[in-house]
N, C-alpha and C positions, 0 to 999 in steps of 0.2 A: 956732533950733537945727536942724542938718541931720538930717532924719528918718532918713537912712540911716547915721548914725554908729552904730558898734557898740562896746561896751565901757563903756557907762554903768553906774554902780554903784548908782544909785537904783532901788529897786523900782518896777515899774509901778503906777500908781494903781489901786485896787480900790474897789468899792462895798461898803459895809458893813464889818463887823469883819474883821480879818486872820485867816486860818486858821492852823492848826497845821501846821508843816512836816512833821513825821512823819506826821500823819494824811493830809495831801495826797499825800505821796509813797507811802504805803501804798495809798491808793485808786487812784492812777495805776498803780502796779505791778500791783495786782489786776485792774484793767480790761484792761491790756495782756496779762496772763496769760490771762484769759478769752478775749480775742480770738484769741490764738495757739492756745489749745486748740481753738477752733472751726475755725481755719484749717487746722491740722495733722490734725484728727481723721480725715477720710476717707482720709488716707494709710495708715491702719491697716486700714480695712475697706471700701474702695471696691467690692471684688468682692461683698461681702455686700449692700451697699446696691443695687448694680446688679441682683443676683438677686432681692432682696426686692421691688423695684419693677417687676420684669419689664421692665427697660430694655434697649434695644438696646445692642450693644457700644460704639457710638460715643458713647453718653450718659456713659460712664465719664469721658471726658476733660472733659466739661462739669461733672460732679460734682466733679472735682478742681480745676478752674480757676475755677469760678463765684465763689467768695468773693474770690479774689485779683483778679478782674475788678472786682467791686464796690468793693474797696478802692482799686484803682489809679485808677478814674475819679472817685472821690469825695474822696480825701484833700486835694487842693489846694483844691478848692471849700470843703470843710469848714473848712480852716484859714483861708481868706480870710473866710468868713462869721463864724467865731469871733472873729477879730481885730477885725472891724468891728461886731459886734453883741453880743459877750459870750461868753467861752469856756465858762463854766459852763453857759450856756443850750444851747450846741451839744453839750457833753459829755452833758448829761442827755437831750437829744433823741436823740443817737446811741445811748445806752444803751437807750432805749425802742424804737428801731428795731431794735436788735440782739435785743431780747426778741421782737419780732414775727417777725423772720426765723427765730429758733430755733424758735418755736412752729410756723411753717409747715413747717420741716424735720421736726419731731417728728410732725406729723399728715399728712405727704405720703403720697399713695397712688399717685402717678405720678412718673416721673423729672423731668418738666417742673416739677411743683410743688416738688420737692426743690431743683432748680436755682434756681428763683425764690427760695426761702427762703434759699439760700446767697448769692445776689446781694444780698438785703436785709440779711442778716447782715453782708456786706462793707461796705455803705453805712453801717450803724450803727456798725460797728467803726471806720470811717474817722473818724466824729465823735469817738469816744473817743480814738483814737490821736493824731489831729492836735492835740487840745487838752490832753492830760494833762500833758506836760512844761511847756507854757506856763502852766497853772494852778499848778503847783508853783513855777515861776519867779516868778509874781505874789506868792507868799508870801515867797519868799527867792530873790533873783536873784544872790547872791554867787557867786564862782567856785568856792569849796569846795562850796557847796550844789548848784551845777549839776553838778559832777563826781560827787557822791554820787547825785544824781537819775539821771544818765545810766547809772551803774553798775547801779543797781537796776532801771531800765527795761530795760537790756540783759539782765539776769539773768531778769527775768520773761518776756521774749520767748523766750529760750532754753529756760526751764523749760516754758513753754506748748507749744512745739514738741516738746519731749521727751516730755511726758506725754499730748499729744493722741492719737497713735496707740496708746499703751498703754491709755488710757481706753476708746477704742472697741473695742480688741481684747479687753479684759476683759469688757465688756458683750456682745460677740459670743459669748463662751463660754457665756453664759446666754441667748442668743437674744433680747437686749434692745437692738438697735441703735438704737432711738429714744430710749432713756433719756438718753444724754448731751445730747441737744438740749433735753430738759425741764430738765436740770440747768443748762445754759447760760442758758436763759430765766430761771430763778430767780436765777442769779448776776447777770444783766443788770439785773433789777428791783431787786435789793439794791444794786447799784452806783449806779443812777439815784437811788434814795432817799437813799443815803449822801452823794451829791454835795452836797446842800444843807448838810450839816453839816461837810463836810471842805474845801470850796472857797469862797473869796470870789468874787464876780462881778467880772470885769475890766471896766474902764471902756470905753465905746464910743468909737471914734476919731471926733472931731468932723469933720463934713463929708465923711465917706467913705461910699460906698454899694457894695454888691456889684456887681461888673462882670458883669451878667447875660449880655451877649453873649459875653464872654470865657469865662465858666463854661460856657455852652452849647457853644461851639466846642471847648473843651478836653475836656469830658466826651464829646461826640460823637466827636471825633477819637481819643481814647484808647480809647473803647469799641469803635469800629470796627477800630482797630488790633489790639486783643486778640481780637476775633472773627476777624479775618483769620489771626492766629497759630494759634488753636484749629482753625479749618477747615483750615489748611495741614497741621497735624499729623494730621488725619483724612483727608487726600487730596482735600478739596474745593478744588482749585486755582482754578477759575473764580470762585467766590464769594470766596475769599481775596484774589485779585488785585483784584476790584471793591472790596471793603471797604478794602483797603490804599490804593488810589488815592484814595478819598473821605477816608480818614483823613489822608493826607498833606496834601490840600487844606485840610481843617479845621484841622489843626495849624499850617499856614503862616498861615492866616487868623487863628488865635489869636495867633501871634507879632506879626502886624501890628496887631491890635487892642490889644495890650498897649503898643505904642509910642504909640498915639493916645489911649488911655483916660486920663481924668483920675484915675480910681481903679483902676489895674490890679490884677489878682490878684497878680502878681509884678512888682516893680519891676526892670526889666532892668538898672538900674544895679548891682544886686547881683552880676551876672555880671562886673563889673569887679574884684571882690574875689577874690583868689587862694584864700583859705580857703573861701569859699562854693562856688566852682567845684570845689575839691578834694573837699569833702564831697559834692557832687552826683555827681562822677565815682566816688567811693568807693562810694556807695550803689548806683549803677547796676552797677558791677562786682561788688559783693557779690551782687546779684540774679542777674546773668548767670553768675556763677561758682559759688560754694559753694551758694547756695540752689537753683540749677538742678540741680546734680548730686545734692544730698540729696533733692530732690523726686522724682527718678527712682530713688533708691537702694532704697526699699521695694519697688517693683515689680520691680526687678532681683533683689533678694535672694530674693523669693518665686518668681519664674518661672525664674531661671537658677541659683540656688544651693539651691533646694529648701527654703527656710525657711518656717515658718508666718508668718502675718501678725503674730502677737504677737511671735515671735522677731525678725522684721524690724524691728518697732517698737522692740524693746528695743535692737537694734543701732544704730538711728538715735538712740535715746535717749542712747547713749554720746557721740555728737557734740554733741547739743543740751544734754545735761546738763552736759558739760564746759564748754560755752560759758556756761551760767548761772553756774557757780562762778567762772570766770575773769572774767566781767563784773563781779561784785562786788569781786573782788580788784584789778581793774585801776584802781580809783579812786586807788590809790597812784601811778599813773603820771602823774596830772594835775599833780603838783608838779614832775615831772622833765621832762615832754615837752609840747610844744604839741599841740593837738588834731589838727592836720594830720599831725604826725610819728606820733602814735598810729595814725592811719588807715593810713599807709604801712607801719608795722611789722605791723599786723594783717593787711593784705592780703598782704604778703610771706610771713608765716608761714602764712596760710591756703593760699596757693599751694603752699608746700612740703608741707603736709599732704595736699592733693589729689593731688599727684604721688606720694605714698606709697601711694595707693590703686590704683596701676597694677600691672601684672605678674601679673594673674590668669591661670590656665590650668586646663584640666580637672583636677579633683581638688583644687583650692584650697578651703580652708575659710574660715569667717568670721574665723578667727584672723589670716589674712593681711591683713585690712582694719582690724583693731583699732588698730594704731599710727597709721595715717593718720587714722582717725576721731577718735582722741584729740587728735592734734596740730591737726587742722583745727578741732576743737571748742574747744580752748583759745584758738586764734587768733581764731575767730569771736566769742568772748566779748569779747576786747579790741576787736575791730572794731565790734561792736554798741554797746559803751559809748562808743567814740569817735564813732560816728555820732549817738548821742543827745546827746552833749556838744556836737558841732559844729552840730547842727540848730538849737539856740537861740543858740549863741554867735556865729554868723556872720550874724545878722540883727538889726535893731533890736529892743529889748524889746517894742514894740507890735506886732511882726510875728512873734512867736515861733511862733504856730500855723501861719502860712504856711511858716516855716522847717521845722517838723516835717512838714507836709504835703508840701512839695516833696521833702524827703529821702526820705520813704517812698514817694511816688509813683514816683520814679525807681528805687527799689529793686524795686518790684513790676513795673514795666514791664520792667526789666532781667531779672527772674526769668522773666517770660512769654516774652521773646525767648530767653533761655537754655534754658528747658525745651523750647521748640520745636526749637532746634538740637540739643540733647542727644537728644531723642526720635527725630529724623530720623537722626542719625549713628549712634546705638546700635541702630537697628532691625535685626533679624535673624530668620530663620525660627525658629518655635517649637521645632522638633525639632533645631536645630543649636546645641548648647550652646557649642561652641568659637567660633562666630561671635558669640554673645551676649557671651561673655567678652571677645572681641576688641573688640567695640563699646564695652563698658564701659571697657576700657583706653584707647581712643581719646578718649572724652569726658572721662575723668579727666585725661588729659594736657592736653586743650583747656582745660578749666575752670581747671586749675592755671596754665597759661600766661596765661589772661585775668586771673587774680588777680595774677600777678607783673607783668604789663604795667600793670595798674591801680596797683600799688604804685609803679612807676617814674613814672607820670604824676603821681600825688599828690606824690611826692617832688620832682619837677621844679617843681610849683606851689609847694611849700613853700619851696624855695630861691629861687624868683622873688619870693615874698612877703617873705622875709627881706632880700633885696637892696633 
């Protein structure tokens, strides 16, 4: 049988008794929710953490970016390791690593310790996110079950991003900024323990080993690329250029190694499939577009529109909360649309919502942004559900974790690039509100155009695949 054939209906072999689909889906959704709570939390109180740890102003960027860096460099490796050695094993290990990272954050006394904790949280969350949908598919890999799984996975992602800043903002009011990290540690431990009861272990792929050279090259290349982006945002151009050069060399070497490896992390034959390429493009554009702008939104609302951190988190919650609701409802689209068509529609509607966020001028209130946040939120939910659906549908069943890992890796790399571009283009003097508003208008237009261009690219791939 061709190992790259997609569309098999037989569930993947599992070791031990089969798990319950509702229990597996519930734990996957809960673990994704916890990971996104951790990811989005500092968006609501980065200034508080910076002050509490007596950190330099430049440390704030690392506080915000460190977990996404840990995620981006670990997701694909976690997925490859899970498919080759057992997904439940990697899920459990990821949950315990997430616990350790959260505990480091909760006890940090310096900014460096907190950033290390966030990096570790990201590595642990990568193990959980890369394996969750694959573990659910091991219980039931039917098309209907896959659509339901993707919808709830997308909803838990949106809900976590919505509540993360609100949670940290609430604890800020009581001067308890460390408390959310203790709660996340407790949640991670509960998830790790529950995994034994909710998930069967997937079978190991015979004859395959983890491509250690490829994993090292990819991890090093992506890590250096993200360091280059963060340093560029802070003005460290010399270090940024050095890291970028080494990163490009490492990633080129990674691509070459995948062509020569007997057990590659990513089979390059997958890129001959239009639906796999479309899902990869859509994930990258999602990160570079809507996630990049929304990551900047809290800072903009506080510094340029005079909102409190809690108020800014609530405004951002309108976008992510709407995405959570629409992700659940979007499972009805699966019977009417292909996964690639769902991605194209989601990107196009997201672009329209981002364009509605433009037109701010001195005196504008948050009410001017609400229609755009709502439209973009509903569209992002459709998009997230489509990405979850295609992450496992466009790869062979025994490579589901790699599919999810690849999809999310490109999303976070796209977000890192997008956040850098948005931060540079929106930069303005602190005392010039008109310039700050103009900067926001420019980046809202840019991210809207990126989303629309992504929709056009995905639609072209969809038509090519149909032909």
